[in-house]
Short mmCIF file of the C-alpha atoms (twelve columns), coordinates in Angstrom:
data_MODEL
# 
_entry.id   MODEL 
# 
loop_
_atom_site.group_PDB 
_atom_site.id 
_atom_site.type_symbol 
_atom_site.label_atom_id 
_atom_site.label_alt_id 
_atom_site.label_comp_id 
_atom_site.label_asym_id 
_atom_site.label_seq_id 
_atom_site.Cartn_x 
_atom_site.Cartn_y 
_atom_site.Cartn_z 
_atom_site.pdbx_PDB_model_num 
ATOM 1   C CA . MET A 1   118.193 39.178 151.278 1 
ATOM 2   C CA . THR A 2   116.187 41.176 153.810 1 
ATOM 3   C CA . GLU A 3   114.863 44.665 153.107 1 
ATOM 4   C CA . LYS A 4   117.270 46.028 155.740 1 
ATOM 5   C CA . GLU A 5   120.226 44.350 154.025 1 
ATOM 6   C CA . LYS A 6   119.099 45.879 150.720 1 
ATOM 7   C CA . MET A 7   118.773 49.298 152.397 1 
ATOM 8   C CA . LEU A 8   122.262 49.137 153.877 1 
ATOM 9   C CA . LYS A 9   123.743 48.043 150.528 1 
ATOM 10  C CA . GLY A 10  122.176 50.978 148.654 1 
ATOM 11  C CA . MET A 11  119.731 48.793 146.724 1 
ATOM 12  C CA . ILE A 12  116.047 49.471 146.078 1 
ATOM 13  C CA . TYR A 13  114.098 48.256 149.103 1 
ATOM 14  C CA . ASP A 14  110.617 48.307 150.605 1 
ATOM 15  C CA . ALA A 15  110.724 50.040 154.010 1 
ATOM 16  C CA . ASN A 16  106.975 49.876 154.580 1 
ATOM 17  C CA . ASN A 17  106.480 46.113 154.374 1 
ATOM 18  C CA . ASP A 18  109.411 44.970 156.487 1 
ATOM 19  C CA . PRO A 19  108.467 44.363 160.141 1 
ATOM 20  C CA . ARG A 20  112.073 44.823 161.316 1 
ATOM 21  C CA . LEU A 21  112.511 48.220 159.651 1 
ATOM 22  C CA . ILE A 22  109.077 49.326 160.849 1 
ATOM 23  C CA . ALA A 23  109.975 48.343 164.419 1 
ATOM 24  C CA . GLU A 24  113.371 50.063 164.235 1 
ATOM 25  C CA . ARG A 25  111.782 53.292 162.971 1 
ATOM 26  C CA . ALA A 26  109.155 53.119 165.717 1 
ATOM 27  C CA . GLU A 27  111.838 52.712 168.390 1 
ATOM 28  C CA . CYS A 28  113.771 55.623 166.887 1 
ATOM 29  C CA . LYS A 29  110.650 57.801 166.899 1 
ATOM 30  C CA . GLU A 30  110.095 56.942 170.567 1 
ATOM 31  C CA . LEU A 31  113.629 58.079 171.442 1 
ATOM 32  C CA . CYS A 32  113.240 61.244 169.342 1 
ATOM 33  C CA . HIS A 33  109.951 61.940 171.110 1 
ATOM 34  C CA . ASP A 34  111.590 61.484 174.514 1 
ATOM 35  C CA . TYR A 35  114.471 63.754 173.522 1 
ATOM 36  C CA . ASN A 36  112.237 66.458 172.074 1 
ATOM 37  C CA . HIS A 37  110.071 66.537 175.199 1 
ATOM 38  C CA . LEU A 38  112.853 66.870 177.756 1 
ATOM 39  C CA . ARG A 39  113.037 70.029 179.816 1 
ATOM 40  C CA . PRO A 40  115.668 72.333 178.244 1 
ATOM 41  C CA . LYS A 41  117.732 72.248 181.464 1 
ATOM 42  C CA . ASP A 42  117.998 68.431 181.356 1 
ATOM 43  C CA . VAL A 43  121.263 68.464 179.410 1 
ATOM 44  C CA . GLU A 44  122.506 65.155 180.819 1 
ATOM 45  C CA . GLY A 45  119.215 63.416 180.027 1 
ATOM 46  C CA . GLY A 46  119.466 64.695 176.461 1 
ATOM 47  C CA . ARG A 47  123.079 63.541 176.076 1 
ATOM 48  C CA . LYS A 48  122.098 60.087 177.319 1 
ATOM 49  C CA . ILE A 49  119.257 59.745 174.799 1 
ATOM 50  C CA . ILE A 50  121.379 60.985 171.884 1 
ATOM 51  C CA . LYS A 51  124.155 58.525 172.767 1 
ATOM 52  C CA . GLU A 52  121.576 55.720 172.831 1 
ATOM 53  C CA . LEU A 53  119.948 56.885 169.597 1 
ATOM 54  C CA . LEU A 54  122.938 57.562 167.331 1 
ATOM 55  C CA . GLY A 55  125.406 55.073 165.898 1 
ATOM 56  C CA . SER A 56  128.385 56.895 167.401 1 
ATOM 57  C CA . VAL A 57  129.129 60.121 169.214 1 
ATOM 58  C CA . LYS A 58  132.667 61.469 169.578 1 
ATOM 59  C CA . GLY A 59  133.310 63.997 172.321 1 
ATOM 60  C CA . ASN A 60  131.356 67.200 172.829 1 
ATOM 61  C CA . PHE A 61  128.019 67.795 171.077 1 
ATOM 62  C CA . LEU A 62  124.732 69.641 171.289 1 
ATOM 63  C CA . ILE A 63  121.663 68.982 169.167 1 
ATOM 64  C CA . GLU A 64  118.925 71.516 169.866 1 
ATOM 65  C CA . GLN A 65  115.357 70.278 170.064 1 
ATOM 66  C CA . PRO A 66  113.427 69.341 168.023 1 
ATOM 67  C CA . PHE A 67  115.477 66.692 166.238 1 
ATOM 68  C CA . LEU A 68  114.080 63.944 164.003 1 
ATOM 69  C CA . CYS A 69  115.603 60.923 162.284 1 
ATOM 70  C CA . ASP A 70  114.485 57.573 160.878 1 
ATOM 71  C CA . TYR A 71  116.780 54.982 162.462 1 
ATOM 72  C CA . GLY A 72  119.484 56.834 164.379 1 
ATOM 73  C CA . TYR A 73  122.027 54.010 164.240 1 
ATOM 74  C CA . ASN A 74  123.274 55.202 160.827 1 
ATOM 75  C CA . ILE A 75  124.215 58.658 162.176 1 
ATOM 76  C CA . HIS A 76  127.771 59.339 163.392 1 
ATOM 77  C CA . ILE A 77  128.884 62.689 164.787 1 
ATOM 78  C CA . GLY A 78  132.396 63.936 165.487 1 
ATOM 79  C CA . ASP A 79  133.717 66.037 168.344 1 
ATOM 80  C CA . ASN A 80  132.396 69.566 168.819 1 
ATOM 81  C CA . PHE A 81  129.199 68.962 166.815 1 
ATOM 82  C CA . TYR A 82  126.416 71.530 167.058 1 
ATOM 83  C CA . ALA A 83  123.016 71.424 165.363 1 
ATOM 84  C CA . ASN A 84  120.456 74.155 165.851 1 
ATOM 85  C CA . HIS A 85  116.664 73.622 165.997 1 
ATOM 86  C CA . ASN A 86  114.728 71.467 163.516 1 
ATOM 87  C CA . LEU A 87  117.454 69.144 162.273 1 
ATOM 88  C CA . VAL A 88  116.018 66.267 160.196 1 
ATOM 89  C CA . ILE A 89  118.182 63.322 159.138 1 
ATOM 90  C CA . LEU A 90  116.658 60.568 157.024 1 
ATOM 91  C CA . ASP A 91  119.291 57.935 157.710 1 
ATOM 92  C CA . GLY A 92  118.480 54.867 155.649 1 
ATOM 93  C CA . ALA A 93  122.198 55.023 154.771 1 
ATOM 94  C CA . THR A 94  125.110 56.274 156.829 1 
ATOM 95  C CA . VAL A 95  125.351 59.982 157.643 1 
ATOM 96  C CA . LYS A 96  128.791 60.943 158.998 1 
ATOM 97  C CA . PHE A 97  129.716 64.344 160.393 1 
ATOM 98  C CA . GLY A 98  133.364 65.163 161.127 1 
ATOM 99  C CA . ASP A 99  134.758 67.249 163.965 1 
ATOM 100 C CA . ASN A 100 133.822 70.912 164.418 1 
ATOM 101 C CA . VAL A 101 130.641 70.803 162.352 1 
ATOM 102 C CA . PHE A 102 128.020 73.496 162.887 1 
ATOM 103 C CA . VAL A 103 124.529 73.088 161.435 1 
ATOM 104 C CA . ALA A 104 122.149 76.070 161.439 1 
ATOM 105 C CA . PRO A 105 118.359 75.773 161.987 1 
ATOM 106 C CA . ASN A 106 115.957 73.942 159.687 1 
ATOM 107 C CA . CYS A 107 118.479 71.757 157.882 1 
ATOM 108 C CA . GLY A 108 117.835 68.363 156.340 1 
ATOM 109 C CA . PHE A 109 120.172 65.525 155.415 1 
ATOM 110 C CA . TYR A 110 118.261 63.061 153.279 1 
ATOM 111 C CA . THR A 111 119.852 59.747 152.307 1 
ATOM 112 C CA . ALA A 112 116.485 58.486 151.042 1 
ATOM 113 C CA . GLY A 113 115.318 58.740 147.463 1 
ATOM 114 C CA . HIS A 114 112.646 57.149 145.310 1 
ATOM 115 C CA . PRO A 115 112.632 55.728 141.787 1 
ATOM 116 C CA . ILE A 116 111.897 58.168 138.977 1 
ATOM 117 C CA . ASP A 117 109.598 55.589 137.373 1 
ATOM 118 C CA . ALA A 118 106.103 56.258 138.753 1 
ATOM 119 C CA . ALA A 119 105.048 52.593 138.775 1 
ATOM 120 C CA . GLU A 120 108.079 51.641 140.900 1 
ATOM 121 C CA . ARG A 121 107.719 54.704 143.130 1 
ATOM 122 C CA . ASN A 122 104.015 53.994 143.705 1 
ATOM 123 C CA . LYS A 123 104.935 50.576 145.119 1 
ATOM 124 C CA . GLY A 124 106.553 52.448 148.013 1 
ATOM 125 C CA . LEU A 125 110.072 51.505 146.984 1 
ATOM 126 C CA . GLU A 126 113.067 53.634 147.903 1 
ATOM 127 C CA . TYR A 127 116.860 53.656 148.063 1 
ATOM 128 C CA . ALA A 128 119.402 55.245 150.386 1 
ATOM 129 C CA . ARG A 129 122.838 56.716 149.615 1 
ATOM 130 C CA . PRO A 130 125.339 57.823 152.281 1 
ATOM 131 C CA . ILE A 131 126.098 61.446 153.155 1 
ATOM 132 C CA . THR A 132 129.484 62.540 154.491 1 
ATOM 133 C CA . VAL A 133 130.327 65.941 155.985 1 
ATOM 134 C CA . GLY A 134 134.014 66.583 156.679 1 
ATOM 135 C CA . ASN A 135 135.751 68.450 159.485 1 
ATOM 136 C CA . ASP A 136 135.422 72.195 160.153 1 
ATOM 137 C CA . VAL A 137 132.201 72.633 158.177 1 
ATOM 138 C CA . TRP A 138 129.486 75.244 158.645 1 
ATOM 139 C CA . ILE A 139 126.067 74.491 157.135 1 
ATOM 140 C CA . GLY A 140 123.837 77.591 156.870 1 
ATOM 141 C CA . GLY A 141 120.150 77.715 157.703 1 
ATOM 142 C CA . ASN A 142 117.562 75.874 155.610 1 
ATOM 143 C CA . VAL A 143 120.143 73.787 153.755 1 
ATOM 144 C CA . CYS A 144 119.039 70.526 152.151 1 
ATOM 145 C CA . VAL A 145 121.701 67.834 151.525 1 
ATOM 146 C CA . LEU A 146 120.560 65.069 149.169 1 
ATOM 147 C CA . PRO A 147 121.495 61.365 148.865 1 
ATOM 148 C CA . GLY A 148 125.082 60.426 148.080 1 
ATOM 149 C CA . VAL A 149 126.660 63.839 148.734 1 
ATOM 150 C CA . THR A 150 130.075 64.407 150.304 1 
ATOM 151 C CA . ILE A 151 130.959 67.846 151.664 1 
ATOM 152 C CA . GLY A 152 134.722 68.171 152.107 1 
ATOM 153 C CA . ASP A 153 136.716 69.572 155.019 1 
ATOM 154 C CA . ASP A 154 136.713 73.306 155.752 1 
ATOM 155 C CA . CYS A 155 133.573 74.170 153.779 1 
ATOM 156 C CA . VAL A 156 130.832 76.734 154.236 1 
ATOM 157 C CA . ILE A 157 127.450 75.955 152.690 1 
ATOM 158 C CA . GLY A 158 125.330 79.089 152.304 1 
ATOM 159 C CA . ALA A 159 121.831 79.377 153.724 1 
ATOM 160 C CA . GLY A 160 119.030 77.985 151.589 1 
ATOM 161 C CA . SER A 161 121.312 75.823 149.462 1 
ATOM 162 C CA . VAL A 162 120.244 72.505 147.970 1 
ATOM 163 C CA . VAL A 163 123.352 70.312 147.831 1 
ATOM 164 C CA . VAL A 164 122.919 67.761 145.037 1 
ATOM 165 C CA . LYS A 165 126.596 67.076 144.202 1 
ATOM 166 C CA . ASP A 166 129.847 66.719 146.123 1 
ATOM 167 C CA . ILE A 167 131.476 69.912 147.390 1 
ATOM 168 C CA . PRO A 168 135.305 69.831 147.373 1 
ATOM 169 C CA . PRO A 169 137.306 70.764 150.490 1 
ATOM 170 C CA . HIS A 170 138.062 74.411 151.299 1 
ATOM 171 C CA . SER A 171 135.035 75.794 149.475 1 
ATOM 172 C CA . VAL A 172 132.253 78.282 149.973 1 
ATOM 173 C CA . ALA A 173 129.231 76.949 148.100 1 
ATOM 174 C CA . VAL A 174 125.713 78.358 147.739 1 
ATOM 175 C CA . GLY A 175 122.544 78.100 145.700 1 
ATOM 176 C CA . ASN A 176 120.035 75.740 144.194 1 
ATOM 177 C CA . PRO A 177 121.696 73.681 142.983 1 
ATOM 178 C CA . CYS A 178 124.589 74.409 145.337 1 
ATOM 179 C CA . LYS A 179 127.778 75.469 143.539 1 
ATOM 180 C CA . VAL A 180 131.251 76.511 144.670 1 
ATOM 181 C CA . ILE A 181 131.615 80.303 144.503 1 
ATOM 182 C CA . LYS A 182 134.911 80.709 146.331 1 
ATOM 183 C CA . LYS A 183 137.896 78.655 147.450 1 
ATOM 184 C CA . ILE A 184 139.076 79.091 151.060 1 
ATOM 185 C CA . LYS A 185 142.839 79.582 151.288 1 
# 
């Protein structure tokens, strides 16, 4: 089994000694670089790069520069998606955003993790778990979403939160670790 196959299956893999994964990350970084260095008025050029970079794009979207990701092809955005400046998505696994998702500045969605055992971690090994964000979700500024998390439909995640567990639909959740503080009726 290749390291990429292991990555996509959620197994421990070695991203730094696999020529295919290294090449895919390099190509992704090139596209991110091109996107981040476009003139702000070049909206169509930006849309073209994002459509080439991401796995799928549905309808209307805007991702403010700068934007960084690892592979791009594991990221899927729904209609009416907006991300403010400094979005980082480590997409070793799938990251899916529903329709009407708004992401404030300086947010990170990290599918990547590393073994707790130092000897394994020091070998450069990692794993990736998918992240899913439902429809009609607002993510506040400086939010960090960790591997394997699902955020349900119609949620608000408060600024500065670290989301380590699933957030059920129709919730306002805040904090570190992020916890539901209110249900949305």
